[in-house]
C-alpha positions as CSV (number, residue, x, y, z in Angstrom):
1,M,0.2,-0.1,0.0
2,I,1.6,3.3,-1.0
3,L,1.5,5.8,2.2
4,K,-0.2,9.2,1.2
5,N,2.0,10.7,4.3
6,D,5.2,8.8,4.5
7,L,7.1,11.6,6.8
8,L,7.6,9.3,9.6
9,L,9.4,6.6,7.6
10,R,11.4,9.1,5.4
11,T,12.4,10.6,8.8
12,A,13.3,7.2,10.3
13,R,15.5,6.3,7.5
14,G,17.3,9.8,7.6
15,E,16.1,10.9,4.5
16,P,15.4,14.6,4.0
17,V,12.2,15.9,4.9
18,E,10.6,19.1,5.1
19,R,9.6,19.5,8.7
20,P,9.6,16.6,11.5
21,P,6.9,14.2,11.8
22,V,4.9,14.5,14.9
23,W,2.9,11.5,16.8
24,L,2.3,11.2,20.9
25,M,3.2,8.2,23.1
26,R,-0.6,7.1,24.6
27,Q,-2.1,9.4,21.5
28,A,-4.8,6.6,21.9
29,G,-6.4,7.3,25.1
30,R,-8.2,8.9,27.9
31,I,-7.5,12.4,26.1
32,L,-9.8,12.1,23.5
33,P,-13.6,12.1,24.6
34,Q,-14.6,9.4,22.1
35,Y,-12.3,6.9,23.6
36,R,-13.8,7.6,26.6
37,A,-17.1,7.4,25.6
38,L,-16.1,3.9,24.2
39,R,-14.4,2.9,27.6
40,E,-17.6,3.4,29.1
41,R,-19.3,0.8,27.0
42,L,-16.5,-1.8,27.7
43,S,-16.2,-4.5,30.5
44,G,-12.4,-3.1,31.0
45,F,-9.4,-2.3,29.4
46,K,-8.7,-5.8,28.0
47,E,-11.6,-6.0,26.3
48,L,-10.4,-3.3,24.3
49,V,-6.9,-4.7,23.8
50,E,-8.2,-8.0,22.7
51,T,-11.0,-7.0,20.3
52,P,-9.5,-6.3,17.0
53,A,-12.1,-3.9,15.6
54,L,-12.1,-1.8,19.2
55,A,-8.4,-1.7,18.9
56,A,-8.6,-0.5,15.4
57,E,-11.0,2.1,16.5
58,V,-9.1,3.7,19.1
59,T,-5.8,3.5,16.9
60,I,-7.3,5.8,14.2
61,Q,-9.2,8.1,16.7
62,P,-6.3,10.4,17.3
63,V,-5.5,10.5,13.2
64,D,-8.8,11.9,12.9
65,E,-8.8,14.1,15.8
66,L,-5.4,15.7,16.1
67,G,-4.2,15.0,12.6
68,V,-0.6,13.4,13.7
69,D,1.7,11.9,11.1
70,A,1.5,8.1,12.8
71,A,-0.8,5.8,14.3
72,I,0.3,3.6,17.1
73,L,-1.8,0.3,17.5
74,F,-3.4,0.2,20.4
75,S,-2.3,-2.5,22.7
76,D,-0.4,-3.2,25.8
77,I,2.9,-4.2,26.4
78,L,1.9,-7.2,28.8
79,V,0.3,-9.2,26.2
80,I,3.6,-10.9,25.7
81,P,4.1,-12.3,29.6
82,E,0.1,-13.5,29.1
83,A,0.9,-15.3,25.7
84,M,3.7,-16.8,27.7
85,G,1.4,-18.1,30.2
86,L,1.7,-15.6,32.6
87,P,-1.6,-13.9,32.6
88,Y,-2.5,-10.2,34.3
89,E,-5.3,-8.3,35.0
90,M,-5.7,-4.6,34.5
91,V,-6.9,-3.4,37.6
92,E,-8.5,0.5,37.4
93,K,-6.7,3.0,38.9
94,K,-4.2,1.1,40.5
95,G,-2.8,-0.7,37.1
96,P,-1.5,-4.3,36.1
97,L,-1.4,-7.3,38.5
98,F,-0.2,-10.5,38.0
99,P,-1.7,-13.0,40.5
100,K,1.3,-15.5,39.6
101,T,4.8,-14.4,39.3
102,I,8.4,-16.0,38.4
103,R,9.9,-17.1,41.3
104,S,12.0,-20.1,40.3
105,E,13.6,-21.9,37.4
106,S,10.8,-24.3,37.1
107,D,8.2,-21.2,36.4
108,I,10.6,-20.3,33.7
109,G,10.4,-23.7,32.6
110,N,6.6,-23.7,32.5
111,L,6.7,-20.3,30.2
112,V,5.8,-20.9,26.5
113,A,8.2,-19.0,24.6
114,G,9.2,-17.9,20.7
115,E,6.7,-19.2,17.7
116,D,4.5,-21.1,20.5
117,A,3.7,-17.7,22.7
118,A,3.5,-15.4,19.7
119,A,1.0,-17.8,17.8
120,R,-1.3,-16.8,20.7
121,L,-1.7,-13.3,19.7
122,N,-3.6,-13.5,16.7
123,Y,-6.1,-10.6,18.2
124,V,-2.8,-8.0,17.8
125,Y,-2.5,-9.1,14.5
126,D,-6.1,-9.0,13.2
127,A,-5.9,-5.8,14.9
128,L,-2.7,-4.7,12.7
129,E,-4.5,-5.7,9.3
130,L,-7.7,-4.1,10.1
131,T,-6.3,-1.0,11.3
132,R,-4.2,-0.7,8.1
133,K,-7.0,-1.1,5.9
134,E,-9.1,1.2,7.2
135,L,-6.2,3.8,7.7
136,D,-6.1,3.3,3.9
137,G,-2.6,4.8,3.4
138,R,-3.0,7.9,5.6
139,V,-0.2,7.6,7.8
140,P,2.1,4.8,8.9
141,L,1.1,2.4,11.5
142,I,3.4,1.4,14.3
143,G,4.0,-1.9,16.4
144,F,5.4,-2.1,19.7
145,A,6.3,-4.3,22.5
146,G,8.0,-3.6,25.9
147,A,11.9,-4.5,26.3
148,P,12.9,-7.7,28.1
149,W,13.9,-6.0,31.2
150,T,10.7,-4.1,31.6
151,L,8.7,-7.3,31.0
152,L,11.0,-9.1,33.6
153,A,10.3,-6.5,36.1
154,Y,6.4,-7.0,35.8
155,M,6.6,-10.8,35.4
156,V,8.8,-10.8,38.9
157,E,7.4,-8.2,40.7
158,G,3.6,-8.8,39.8
159,S,2.7,-5.5,39.7
160,G,4.3,-1.8,39.2
161,S,6.3,-0.6,41.6
162,K,8.3,2.0,42.8
163,T,11.6,0.3,43.2
164,F,11.1,-2.8,41.3
165,S,13.1,-4.1,44.2
166,R,11.8,-7.8,44.0
167,A,12.5,-7.9,40.5
168,K,16.1,-6.2,41.0
169,R,17.1,-8.5,44.0
170,M,16.8,-11.5,41.4
171,L,19.2,-9.9,39.1
172,Y,21.8,-9.7,42.3
173,Q,20.9,-13.0,43.8
174,E,20.6,-15.3,40.9
175,P,21.9,-13.8,37.7
176,V,21.9,-16.9,35.8
177,L,18.2,-17.4,36.4
178,A,17.3,-13.8,35.3
179,H,19.4,-13.9,32.2
180,H,17.5,-17.3,31.4
181,L,14.4,-15.5,32.1
182,L,15.6,-12.4,29.8
183,E,16.5,-14.8,26.6
184,K,13.1,-16.4,26.8
185,I,11.2,-13.0,27.0
186,T,13.7,-12.0,24.1
187,Q,12.9,-14.5,21.6
188,T,9.5,-14.1,22.1
189,I,9.7,-10.6,21.4
190,I,11.5,-11.2,18.4
191,T,9.1,-13.5,16.9
192,Y,6.3,-11.3,17.9
193,L,7.3,-8.3,16.4
194,R,8.5,-9.8,13.3
195,A,5.1,-10.7,12.9
196,K,3.7,-7.2,13.6
197,T,5.7,-6.3,10.4
198,R,4.2,-9.0,8.4
199,H,0.5,-8.0,9.6
200,G,1.1,-4.7,8.4
201,A,3.6,-2.6,11.0
202,D,5.4,0.0,9.3
203,L,7.6,0.8,12.3
204,I,8.7,-0.6,15.7
205,Q,8.9,0.5,18.9
206,V,10.3,-1.1,22.1
207,F,9.7,0.6,25.0
208,D,12.2,0.1,28.1
209,S,9.8,1.7,30.4
210,W,11.9,0.7,33.8
211,A,15.3,1.0,32.0
212,G,16.3,3.9,34.6
213,I,15.7,2.0,37.8
214,L,18.9,0.2,37.1
215,S,22.5,1.5,37.9
216,P,24.7,1.9,34.8
217,A,26.6,-1.6,35.2
218,M,23.5,-3.7,35.6
219,Y,22.0,-2.3,32.7
220,R,25.1,-3.0,30.5
221,E,24.7,-6.7,32.0
222,F,20.8,-6.8,32.0
223,G,19.2,-4.5,29.7
224,A,21.2,-3.2,26.9
225,P,22.4,-6.8,25.3
226,Y,18.7,-8.0,25.0
227,L,17.6,-4.7,23.2
228,Q,20.7,-5.3,20.9
229,Q,19.4,-8.9,20.4
230,I,16.2,-7.2,19.1
231,C,17.5,-4.4,17.1
232,S,19.7,-6.9,15.5
233,A,16.9,-9.3,14.6
234,I,14.3,-6.8,13.3
235,T,15.2,-6.1,9.9
236,E,11.8,-5.9,8.0
237,A,10.8,-2.4,9.3
238,P,12.8,0.6,11.5
239,V,13.2,0.2,15.0
240,T,13.0,2.9,17.7
241,V,14.4,2.4,21.2
242,F,13.2,4.1,23.8
243,A,14.6,3.3,27.4
244,K,13.1,5.6,29.7
245,G,15.5,7.3,32.5
246,A,18.5,5.8,30.8
247,W,20.6,8.9,30.0
248,F,23.8,7.0,31.0
249,A,23.1,4.1,28.3
250,L,22.7,6.7,25.2
251,E,26.3,6.2,23.8
252,D,25.5,2.4,24.0
253,I,22.2,2.4,22.8
254,A,23.2,4.7,19.5
255,Q,25.5,1.8,18.9
256,M,22.6,-0.9,18.5
257,D,21.0,-1.8,15.3
258,C,18.4,0.7,15.7
259,Q,17.2,3.7,13.5
260,V,15.7,5.6,16.1
261,V,16.7,6.6,19.6
262,G,13.7,8.0,21.9
263,L,14.9,10.4,24.4
264,D,12.7,11.5,27.9
265,W,12.5,15.1,29.6
266,N,15.3,14.7,31.7
267,I,18.0,15.5,29.2
268,S,18.5,18.4,26.7
269,P,18.1,18.1,23.3
270,E,21.5,19.0,23.1
271,E,23.0,16.5,25.5
272,G,21.2,14.2,23.8
273,R,22.4,14.7,20.5
274,R,26.0,14.7,21.6
275,R,25.5,11.5,23.2
276,I,23.8,9.9,20.6
277,G,25.5,11.3,17.4
278,R,24.6,12.7,14.5
279,E,24.0,9.3,12.5
280,K,20.7,8.2,14.4
281,V,17.5,10.1,14.0
282,V,16.2,11.1,17.7
283,Q,12.8,11.1,18.9
284,G,11.2,13.2,22.0
285,N,11.4,14.9,24.2
286,L,9.0,17.7,25.3
287,D,8.2,17.3,29.1
288,P,4.6,15.9,28.8
289,C,3.5,18.2,31.8
290,Y,4.6,21.2,29.6
291,L,1.1,20.6,27.9
292,Y,-0.8,22.1,30.9
293,A,0.5,25.6,30.0
294,D,-1.5,27.9,27.6
295,P,-1.4,26.9,24.1
296,E,1.1,29.9,23.4
297,Q,3.7,28.9,25.6
298,I,3.6,25.2,24.3
299,S,3.8,26.7,20.6
300,I,7.0,28.4,21.8
301,A,8.5,25.6,23.8
302,T,7.8,23.3,21.1
303,Q,9.6,25.5,18.5
304,K,12.4,25.9,20.6
305,M,12.9,21.9,20.8
306,L,12.7,21.5,16.9
307,D,15.4,24.3,16.7
308,A,17.6,22.6,19.2
309,F,17.9,19.5,17.9
310,G,18.2,20.8,14.1
311,G,16.6,18.1,11.8
312,R,16.7,14.0,12.0
313,H,14.1,14.4,14.7
314,I,10.6,12.9,15.3
315,A,8.6,15.2,17.4
316,N,7.2,13.8,20.6
317,L,7.0,13.9,24.0
318,G,9.4,12.6,26.7
319,H,6.8,9.9,27.5
320,G,3.3,9.1,27.3
321,V,0.7,11.8,27.5
322,Y,-1.1,12.0,30.9
323,P,-4.8,11.2,30.4
324,D,-5.8,14.4,32.2
325,T,-3.7,16.7,29.8
326,P,-6.1,19.2,28.0
327,L,-7.0,18.7,24.5
328,D,-6.2,22.1,23.7
329,G,-2.6,21.4,24.7
330,V,-2.4,18.6,22.4
331,R,-3.5,20.3,19.8
332,A,-1.1,23.3,20.2
333,F,1.9,20.9,20.3
334,V,0.9,19.1,17.2
335,E,0.2,22.3,15.3
336,A,3.3,23.8,16.5
337,V,5.2,20.9,14.9
338,K,3.2,20.6,11.8
339,H,3.7,24.6,11.0
340,Y,7.4,24.1,11.7
341,R,9.6,23.8,8.5
342,Y,13.5,23.1,8.0
343,E,15.5,25.8,5.9
């Protein structure tokens, strides 16, 4: 299918573009009234994730409403642990909860991995195909997955956490066990992401949401090598690596076989560019809370960010847009990017 707007893909490939593309992490969600209206009719979050027609509908909503340059399939990073045999619940206002967690070698041995696990996620592939058909080439479609360390953190901890101390304890006390689990997760992610590209994903993003809670040394052992495995294996589409809080690992990530490096808001564009270099495309990194400001302030801040990156840049926030963000603030950010032009 020929894309009518291929700005994101041209930028990811390092080709000349007239302006930066713009999209937002969590753009399909509670910032949109039509999303909230749909959620009110459903039993819960997982019904939305697991019903292809509904996932496609909410994926396309921000393209219609905001005019962003990409759609990102509405899904969840925890579909992979569930496919591996570790089901989760999504508790309203509390987040994910795993009734059963990984504690031992036998627990890891009982997990399904690779092709067998990925084959359980047909509802995701069906949603991709349906979304791609309904987009009709308007914008590229992004598929994503959680990174191995982030998924391990949930599978061992059992829920969200400020410290993930139980998960980190495994790294220190039982590193062989941790590596065994990380390897199984990594092989499943690779198979899953390759399937996503076959079913319609134009670009892949890997979210290492909890990268920043590890020390630099621990991330080099338990985080970065598995990200590199994924980047090397996915050759069918450009890959973005977003390791939140891992400013200390940017040089390592820049050496990976990815095309785009995501940045959070805790590093300046200038410092991020210095650490990553000019070869890679960068993505980010406006503070999500800036969208609470008035539209004029948002427009000025966005232009400053774009100027500072100086090209080879995908405009986005430094994390997902927060649920109570004013829609006018989101519009101001998107429109500021769309009116920007490279000289």
